[in-house]
VEXDREN-476870 format. One record per residue (C-alpha): residue number from 1; y, x, z. Coordinates in steps of 0.1 Angstrom, whole numbers, m for minus. Layout:
N
@resi:NUM	py:Y	px:X	pz:Z;
...
//
This chain:
389
@resi:1	py:1037	px:487	pz:m1476;
@resi:2	py:1019	px:490	pz:m1509;
@resi:3	py:1011	px:527	pz:m1505;
@resi:4	py:976	px:516	pz:m1516;
@resi:5	py:993	px:506	pz:m1549;
@resi:6	py:1005	px:540	pz:m1558;
@resi:7	py:1007	px:546	pz:m1595;
@resi:8	py:996	px:578	pz:m1612;
@resi:9	py:983	px:597	pz:m1582;
@resi:10	py:968	px:629	pz:m1596;
@resi:11	py:934	px:640	pz:m1582;
@resi:12	py:926	px:665	pz:m1610;
@resi:13	py:935	px:674	pz:m1645;
@resi:14	py:941	px:641	pz:m1663;
@resi:15	py:924	px:622	pz:m1635;
@resi:16	py:943	px:596	pz:m1615;
@resi:17	py:933	px:575	pz:m1585;
@resi:18	py:933	px:537	pz:m1594;
@resi:19	py:960	px:517	pz:m1576;
@resi:20	py:952	px:486	pz:m1556;
@resi:21	py:980	px:462	pz:m1565;
@resi:22	py:981	px:442	pz:m1533;
@resi:23	py:983	px:447	pz:m1495;
@resi:24	py:984	px:423	pz:m1465;
@resi:25	py:1002	px:433	pz:m1433;
@resi:26	py:996	px:417	pz:m1399;
@resi:27	py:1030	px:418	pz:m1382;
@resi:28	py:1030	px:429	pz:m1345;
@resi:29	py:1028	px:399	pz:m1322;
@resi:30	py:1063	px:385	pz:m1314;
@resi:31	py:1081	px:409	pz:m1338;
@resi:32	py:1094	px:382	pz:m1363;
@resi:33	py:1113	px:353	pz:m1348;
@resi:34	py:1129	px:325	pz:m1368;
@resi:35	py:1167	px:323	pz:m1370;
@resi:36	py:1184	px:291	pz:m1382;
@resi:37	py:1149	px:278	pz:m1392;
@resi:38	py:1140	px:309	pz:m1413;
@resi:39	py:1120	px:341	pz:m1409;
@resi:40	py:1139	px:370	pz:m1425;
@resi:41	py:1121	px:402	pz:m1437;
@resi:42	py:1132	px:431	pz:m1457;
@resi:43	py:1112	px:455	pz:m1479;
@resi:44	py:1133	px:486	pz:m1481;
@resi:45	py:1128	px:519	pz:m1501;
@resi:46	py:1140	px:548	pz:m1479;
@resi:47	py:1123	px:575	pz:m1501;
@resi:48	py:1126	px:589	pz:m1536;
@resi:49	py:1103	px:562	pz:m1550;
@resi:50	py:1103	px:529	pz:m1568;
@resi:51	py:1089	px:496	pz:m1557;
@resi:52	py:1076	px:471	pz:m1582;
@resi:53	py:1071	px:438	pz:m1562;
@resi:54	py:1053	px:410	pz:m1580;
@resi:55	py:1051	px:385	pz:m1552;
@resi:56	py:1055	px:381	pz:m1515;
@resi:57	py:1042	px:354	pz:m1491;
@resi:58	py:1043	px:348	pz:m1454;
@resi:59	py:1013	px:331	pz:m1438;
@resi:60	py:1011	px:318	pz:m1403;
@resi:61	py:978	px:317	pz:m1383;
@resi:62	py:975	px:296	pz:m1352;
@resi:63	py:947	px:307	pz:m1328;
@resi:64	py:932	px:288	pz:m1299;
@resi:65	py:932	px:305	pz:m1264;
@resi:66	py:912	px:337	pz:m1261;
@resi:67	py:910	px:345	pz:m1298;
@resi:68	py:926	px:374	pz:m1317;
@resi:69	py:932	px:381	pz:m1354;
@resi:70	py:929	px:413	pz:m1375;
@resi:71	py:928	px:418	pz:m1412;
@resi:72	py:901	px:434	pz:m1433;
@resi:73	py:926	px:461	pz:m1444;
@resi:74	py:926	px:498	pz:m1449;
@resi:75	py:930	px:524	pz:m1477;
@resi:76	py:895	px:519	pz:m1491;
@resi:77	py:877	px:550	pz:m1505;
@resi:78	py:840	px:546	pz:m1506;
@resi:79	py:818	px:519	pz:m1491;
@resi:80	py:829	px:483	pz:m1486;
@resi:81	py:863	px:477	pz:m1501;
@resi:82	py:889	px:458	pz:m1481;
@resi:83	py:894	px:421	pz:m1488;
@resi:84	py:926	px:415	pz:m1469;
@resi:85	py:910	px:384	pz:m1453;
@resi:86	py:914	px:375	pz:m1416;
@resi:87	py:888	px:383	pz:m1391;
@resi:88	py:887	px:364	pz:m1358;
@resi:89	py:873	px:378	pz:m1326;
@resi:90	py:873	px:373	pz:m1289;
@resi:91	py:852	px:403	pz:m1278;
@resi:92	py:863	px:439	pz:m1281;
@resi:93	py:851	px:471	pz:m1265;
@resi:94	py:871	px:503	pz:m1259;
@resi:95	py:852	px:536	pz:m1256;
@resi:96	py:843	px:547	pz:m1221;
@resi:97	py:848	px:584	pz:m1232;
@resi:98	py:862	px:601	pz:m1263;
@resi:99	py:857	px:638	pz:m1270;
@resi:100	py:869	px:659	pz:m1300;
@resi:101	py:853	px:688	pz:m1319;
@resi:102	py:868	px:712	pz:m1294;
@resi:103	py:851	px:695	pz:m1264;
@resi:104	py:884	px:681	pz:m1252;
@resi:105	py:884	px:648	pz:m1234;
@resi:106	py:909	px:626	pz:m1253;
@resi:107	py:899	px:592	pz:m1239;
@resi:108	py:933	px:582	pz:m1227;
@resi:109	py:948	px:590	pz:m1262;
@resi:110	py:926	px:563	pz:m1279;
@resi:111	py:928	px:535	pz:m1254;
@resi:112	py:962	px:521	pz:m1263;
@resi:113	py:983	px:518	pz:m1295;
@resi:114	py:1013	px:537	pz:m1280;
@resi:115	py:1021	px:562	pz:m1307;
@resi:116	py:1003	px:590	pz:m1289;
@resi:117	py:972	px:598	pz:m1308;
@resi:118	py:942	px:621	pz:m1303;
@resi:119	py:952	px:656	pz:m1314;
@resi:120	py:939	px:666	pz:m1348;
@resi:121	py:935	px:704	pz:m1345;
@resi:122	py:949	px:732	pz:m1367;
@resi:123	py:966	px:722	pz:m1400;
@resi:124	py:958	px:737	pz:m1434;
@resi:125	py:994	px:746	pz:m1443;
@resi:126	py:985	px:751	pz:m1480;
@resi:127	py:981	px:714	pz:m1485;
@resi:128	py:1000	px:684	pz:m1470;
@resi:129	py:977	px:662	pz:m1450;
@resi:130	py:947	px:685	pz:m1448;
@resi:131	py:931	px:703	pz:m1418;
@resi:132	py:917	px:738	pz:m1416;
@resi:133	py:884	px:725	pz:m1402;
@resi:134	py:867	px:692	pz:m1393;
@resi:135	py:883	px:667	pz:m1369;
@resi:136	py:855	px:650	pz:m1350;
@resi:137	py:861	px:621	pz:m1326;
@resi:138	py:830	px:612	pz:m1306;
@resi:139	py:832	px:578	pz:m1290;
@resi:140	py:808	px:568	pz:m1262;
@resi:141	py:805	px:532	pz:m1250;
@resi:142	py:792	px:519	pz:m1218;
@resi:143	py:769	px:493	pz:m1234;
@resi:144	py:748	px:490	pz:m1266;
@resi:145	py:769	px:479	pz:m1296;
@resi:146	py:741	px:459	pz:m1312;
@resi:147	py:738	px:436	pz:m1282;
@resi:148	py:770	px:416	pz:m1286;
@resi:149	py:771	px:383	pz:m1306;
@resi:150	py:791	px:384	pz:m1339;
@resi:151	py:796	px:408	pz:m1367;
@resi:152	py:807	px:443	pz:m1355;
@resi:153	py:838	px:459	pz:m1370;
@resi:154	py:858	px:491	pz:m1362;
@resi:155	py:894	px:483	pz:m1352;
@resi:156	py:917	px:512	pz:m1354;
@resi:157	py:955	px:518	pz:m1349;
@resi:158	py:968	px:549	pz:m1364;
@resi:159	py:986	px:566	pz:m1393;
@resi:160	py:980	px:593	pz:m1419;
@resi:161	py:1000	px:621	pz:m1434;
@resi:162	py:999	px:612	pz:m1471;
@resi:163	py:994	px:640	pz:m1496;
@resi:164	py:1013	px:640	pz:m1530;
@resi:165	py:1000	px:644	pz:m1565;
@resi:166	py:1008	px:681	pz:m1567;
@resi:167	py:989	px:685	pz:m1533;
@resi:168	py:958	px:668	pz:m1548;
@resi:169	py:960	px:689	pz:m1579;
@resi:170	py:965	px:721	pz:m1560;
@resi:171	py:935	px:712	pz:m1538;
@resi:172	py:914	px:706	pz:m1569;
@resi:173	py:924	px:740	pz:m1582;
@resi:174	py:914	px:756	pz:m1549;
@resi:175	py:882	px:736	pz:m1547;
@resi:176	py:894	px:723	pz:m1513;
@resi:177	py:883	px:687	pz:m1508;
@resi:178	py:901	px:659	pz:m1490;
@resi:179	py:873	px:641	pz:m1471;
@resi:180	py:882	px:607	pz:m1460;
@resi:181	py:869	px:596	pz:m1426;
@resi:182	py:832	px:590	pz:m1423;
@resi:183	py:816	px:570	pz:m1395;
@resi:184	py:785	px:585	pz:m1380;
@resi:185	py:759	px:573	pz:m1354;
@resi:186	py:739	px:594	pz:m1330;
@resi:187	py:702	px:589	pz:m1334;
@resi:188	py:675	px:589	pz:m1308;
@resi:189	py:669	px:627	pz:m1314;
@resi:190	py:706	px:634	pz:m1306;
@resi:191	py:715	px:642	pz:m1342;
@resi:192	py:744	px:625	pz:m1360;
@resi:193	py:738	px:605	pz:m1392;
@resi:194	py:763	px:589	pz:m1416;
@resi:195	py:767	px:551	pz:m1412;
@resi:196	py:798	px:546	pz:m1435;
@resi:197	py:807	px:575	pz:m1458;
@resi:198	py:844	px:580	pz:m1464;
@resi:199	py:852	px:544	pz:m1456;
@resi:200	py:890	px:550	pz:m1456;
@resi:201	py:920	px:553	pz:m1433;
@resi:202	py:952	px:535	pz:m1422;
@resi:203	py:973	px:531	pz:m1453;
@resi:204	py:1005	px:549	pz:m1444;
@resi:205	py:1028	px:544	pz:m1415;
@resi:206	py:1014	px:533	pz:m1381;
@resi:207	py:994	px:501	pz:m1385;
@resi:208	py:961	px:485	pz:m1376;
@resi:209	py:931	px:488	pz:m1399;
@resi:210	py:895	px:475	pz:m1397;
@resi:211	py:862	px:482	pz:m1414;
@resi:212	py:831	px:460	pz:m1411;
@resi:213	py:800	px:478	pz:m1398;
@resi:214	py:766	px:475	pz:m1413;
@resi:215	py:736	px:467	pz:m1391;
@resi:216	py:736	px:491	pz:m1362;
@resi:217	py:706	px:509	pz:m1348;
@resi:218	py:690	px:493	pz:m1318;
@resi:219	py:706	px:505	pz:m1285;
@resi:220	py:734	px:525	pz:m1302;
@resi:221	py:761	px:536	pz:m1277;
@resi:222	py:779	px:564	pz:m1296;
@resi:223	py:799	px:566	pz:m1328;
@resi:224	py:817	px:596	pz:m1344;
@resi:225	py:846	px:598	pz:m1368;
@resi:226	py:844	px:628	pz:m1391;
@resi:227	py:872	px:640	pz:m1415;
@resi:228	py:893	px:669	pz:m1426;
@resi:229	py:923	px:648	pz:m1434;
@resi:230	py:954	px:646	pz:m1411;
@resi:231	py:946	px:612	pz:m1397;
@resi:232	py:959	px:603	pz:m1363;
@resi:233	py:936	px:580	pz:m1343;
@resi:234	py:958	px:561	pz:m1318;
@resi:235	py:936	px:533	pz:m1305;
@resi:236	py:899	px:528	pz:m1314;
@resi:237	py:878	px:499	pz:m1305;
@resi:238	py:847	px:479	pz:m1317;
@resi:239	py:852	px:442	pz:m1320;
@resi:240	py:829	px:414	pz:m1331;
@resi:241	py:842	px:389	pz:m1356;
@resi:242	py:830	px:353	pz:m1355;
@resi:243	py:838	px:321	pz:m1375;
@resi:244	py:867	px:301	pz:m1362;
@resi:245	py:870	px:267	pz:m1379;
@resi:246	py:897	px:257	pz:m1354;
@resi:247	py:921	px:283	pz:m1366;
@resi:248	py:950	px:268	pz:m1386;
@resi:249	py:967	px:288	pz:m1414;
@resi:250	py:996	px:278	pz:m1437;
@resi:251	py:1019	px:294	pz:m1462;
@resi:252	py:1056	px:292	pz:m1454;
@resi:253	py:1079	px:284	pz:m1483;
@resi:254	py:1099	px:313	pz:m1498;
@resi:255	py:1135	px:300	pz:m1498;
@resi:256	py:1154	px:331	pz:m1508;
@resi:257	py:1149	px:366	pz:m1522;
@resi:258	py:1176	px:390	pz:m1532;
@resi:259	py:1181	px:427	pz:m1541;
@resi:260	py:1207	px:448	pz:m1525;
@resi:261	py:1219	px:484	pz:m1520;
@resi:262	py:1219	px:489	pz:m1483;
@resi:263	py:1215	px:527	pz:m1480;
@resi:264	py:1189	px:549	pz:m1463;
@resi:265	py:1175	px:541	pz:m1429;
@resi:266	py:1175	px:571	pz:m1407;
@resi:267	py:1141	px:588	pz:m1406;
@resi:268	py:1128	px:599	pz:m1372;
@resi:269	py:1097	px:621	pz:m1372;
@resi:270	py:1081	px:620	pz:m1338;
@resi:271	py:1053	px:642	pz:m1324;
@resi:272	py:1021	px:642	pz:m1345;
@resi:273	py:1043	px:635	pz:m1376;
@resi:274	py:1046	px:598	pz:m1366;
@resi:275	py:1073	px:584	pz:m1388;
@resi:276	py:1099	px:558	pz:m1379;
@resi:277	py:1129	px:545	pz:m1399;
@resi:278	py:1159	px:531	pz:m1380;
@resi:279	py:1174	px:504	pz:m1402;
@resi:280	py:1204	px:500	pz:m1378;
@resi:281	py:1215	px:536	pz:m1386;
@resi:282	py:1218	px:539	pz:m1424;
@resi:283	py:1235	px:564	pz:m1446;
@resi:284	py:1249	px:553	pz:m1481;
@resi:285	py:1236	px:586	pz:m1496;
@resi:286	py:1206	px:609	pz:m1493;
@resi:287	py:1189	px:636	pz:m1513;
@resi:288	py:1171	px:612	pz:m1536;
@resi:289	py:1172	px:603	pz:m1573;
@resi:290	py:1164	px:572	pz:m1595;
@resi:291	py:1137	px:573	pz:m1621;
@resi:292	py:1155	px:565	pz:m1653;
@resi:293	py:1150	px:528	pz:m1662;
@resi:294	py:1161	px:492	pz:m1658;
@resi:295	py:1160	px:480	pz:m1622;
@resi:296	py:1165	px:444	pz:m1609;
@resi:297	py:1201	px:433	pz:m1609;
@resi:298	py:1217	px:431	pz:m1575;
@resi:299	py:1216	px:396	pz:m1562;
@resi:300	py:1191	px:367	pz:m1564;
@resi:301	py:1155	px:376	pz:m1573;
@resi:302	py:1134	px:346	pz:m1560;
@resi:303	py:1121	px:338	pz:m1595;
@resi:304	py:1106	px:373	pz:m1597;
@resi:305	py:1087	px:373	pz:m1564;
@resi:306	py:1077	px:337	pz:m1559;
@resi:307	py:1044	px:340	pz:m1578;
@resi:308	py:1019	px:366	pz:m1588;
@resi:309	py:1026	px:366	pz:m1625;
@resi:310	py:1036	px:402	pz:m1635;
@resi:311	py:1073	px:393	pz:m1632;
@resi:312	py:1085	px:423	pz:m1611;
@resi:313	py:1114	px:428	pz:m1588;
@resi:314	py:1121	px:465	pz:m1591;
@resi:315	py:1141	px:486	pz:m1566;
@resi:316	py:1148	px:523	pz:m1561;
@resi:317	py:1158	px:547	pz:m1534;
@resi:318	py:1183	px:532	pz:m1508;
@resi:319	py:1177	px:496	pz:m1519;
@resi:320	py:1159	px:466	pz:m1505;
@resi:321	py:1144	px:432	pz:m1513;
@resi:322	py:1155	px:407	pz:m1487;
@resi:323	py:1131	px:378	pz:m1482;
@resi:324	py:1135	px:345	pz:m1463;
@resi:325	py:1108	px:320	pz:m1455;
@resi:326	py:1112	px:285	pz:m1440;
@resi:327	py:1098	px:283	pz:m1405;
@resi:328	py:1082	px:249	pz:m1411;
@resi:329	py:1057	px:251	pz:m1383;
@resi:330	py:1045	px:226	pz:m1356;
@resi:331	py:1048	px:235	pz:m1320;
@resi:332	py:1019	px:254	pz:m1306;
@resi:333	py:995	px:237	pz:m1283;
@resi:334	py:993	px:251	pz:m1247;
@resi:335	py:976	px:284	pz:m1246;
@resi:336	py:976	px:289	pz:m1284;
@resi:337	py:991	px:319	pz:m1302;
@resi:338	py:1007	px:324	pz:m1336;
@resi:339	py:1004	px:355	pz:m1358;
@resi:340	py:1022	px:362	pz:m1391;
@resi:341	py:1009	px:380	pz:m1421;
@resi:342	py:1030	px:393	pz:m1450;
@resi:343	py:1010	px:392	pz:m1482;
@resi:344	py:1023	px:413	pz:m1511;
@resi:345	py:1013	px:420	pz:m1547;
@resi:346	py:1028	px:450	pz:m1564;
@resi:347	py:1029	px:488	pz:m1569;
@resi:348	py:1048	px:519	pz:m1559;
@resi:349	py:1055	px:552	pz:m1577;
@resi:350	py:1070	px:585	pz:m1566;
@resi:351	py:1087	px:613	pz:m1586;
@resi:352	py:1062	px:640	pz:m1578;
@resi:353	py:1059	px:665	pz:m1607;
@resi:354	py:1022	px:657	pz:m1612;
@resi:355	py:1025	px:619	pz:m1608;
@resi:356	py:1017	px:603	pz:m1641;
@resi:357	py:1049	px:590	pz:m1657;
@resi:358	py:1067	px:600	pz:m1625;
@resi:359	py:1098	px:610	pz:m1644;
@resi:360	py:1106	px:574	pz:m1657;
@resi:361	py:1105	px:539	pz:m1643;
@resi:362	py:1083	px:528	pz:m1671;
@resi:363	py:1058	px:519	pz:m1683;
@resi:364	py:1058	px:489	pz:m1661;
@resi:365	py:1025	px:481	pz:m1643;
@resi:366	py:1009	px:448	pz:m1649;
@resi:367	py:977	px:430	pz:m1639;
@resi:368	py:963	px:418	pz:m1673;
@resi:369	py:987	px:409	pz:m1700;
@resi:370	py:1022	px:396	pz:m1692;
@resi:371	py:1032	px:362	pz:m1708;
@resi:372	py:1064	px:355	pz:m1727;
@resi:373	py:1078	px:339	pz:m1695;
@resi:374	py:1076	px:374	pz:m1679;
@resi:375	py:1096	px:390	pz:m1707;
@resi:376	py:1122	px:363	pz:m1704;
@resi:377	py:1126	px:369	pz:m1666;
@resi:378	py:1128	px:406	pz:m1671;
@resi:379	py:1155	px:403	pz:m1698;
@resi:380	py:1175	px:381	pz:m1674;
@resi:381	py:1170	px:400	pz:m1641;
@resi:382	py:1161	px:436	pz:m1649;
@resi:383	py:1191	px:450	pz:m1667;
@resi:384	py:1205	px:474	pz:m1641;
@resi:385	py:1201	px:508	pz:m1656;
@resi:386	py:1199	px:537	pz:m1631;
@resi:387	py:1192	px:574	pz:m1635;
@resi:388	py:1196	px:606	pz:m1615;
@resi:389	py:1215	px:607	pz:m1582;
//
């Protein structure tokens, strides 16, 4: 989480991408189950990075029969920016056929979120996360996309190979652009025209993203994704969001938060660079360093993450923030379903040579100006100095 909140990502000399200091994550259905009346989640840091967590919330959504939920979430580049808000839908359409730029039929690869994505083509090995050419994914549907009630949106499961600051700087030097995915439509004359230029991509490890679509041309049956980034499209569909006043949502009380050193989850890199971390197989050491600075003391940290107030729980490599939420929820009516969303505010920073201030934990990121209460909490909780290995 919070890859969208990366601090100091270099895109050119003295130019850095602005971080988005929040992200909401829809948990896979049935993944989190309460134990002893609580949901337990862990935010762990298995890489050579630091996490600055301002707040964490767990929200439950109860949906009537036949309805599904997605979030307006992605790494937003151009065009409409993500809101993180829920989108309800009961109609979705998978492509009848999908073809890539090499003329290969990849339909089966984009029909299910199974970790087997459409192949991307040849990599540009000079730069992490960049392709030698364009990756095109043409999606053909068996009915017009403008003829379904509701507001259309693209719903995609996938992942991205994230470049680092030095990658972005080197690409700038070589005048080699990273072009985020653009959505195109095929006109009546057969030519492709941009509909949403560089709308974004899934923000990191495998997850579901959406993007709302503008008014579609009459009778449109074909869309195309166009990028030179190493983005893996696992499942692609068009769905139509509708208002759902009957949906019930509620925040679950945060009952406990604590910081701990738990070691490094074993990383498994599957085909197509799909990452997985096995928390059950952890090592106490790994080739990672701490940015010099004051991290949150091991132990209780609820005061730091209970509200979005610039009071930060800070962890480094091989550490975690353990969260517990009271499962104070009524029984579901017959046929209803429940989904959980983890809402976070915060930032992340890596130690890349070109990341701004990547050699130190500070300066601390804030939204606006921190109040005296924040300084008091930091003096109390954030006194664990770490540096080096």
